C-alpha angles and dihedrals in degrees: 000000000000096000097055091042091052091048089050088050093052092046092050091048092051089052093052098256102127094163092054090047091054092050090050091049090049088057094045093050092043088056092046119003090191096055100130100204091053090048091050094047091048089051091050092051093044092051092053095247106170112244091235092056091047090052093047092053093048095049096044095056113096109253092230091058092048093050100039107021090239136104113228092196090072112090095231089061096051119100115237121225087227093067 
């Protein structure tokens, strides 16, 4: 339940519905208080981060880095053809 509620919160925030976003985050964090994405989104809202800036930061990050915590552009993360 926390993932769909967090996605709903992000969508509401992007559409300018901060109150709806907060209700959705309440539900996400009630379902799982340790759900990191909900915690991060709550922190962004609480700090007053503009939704457009949050969206820009999320969409500028390379997907590989978001999914794995690594940056494939760095030579030590590239796979060698000799392996």
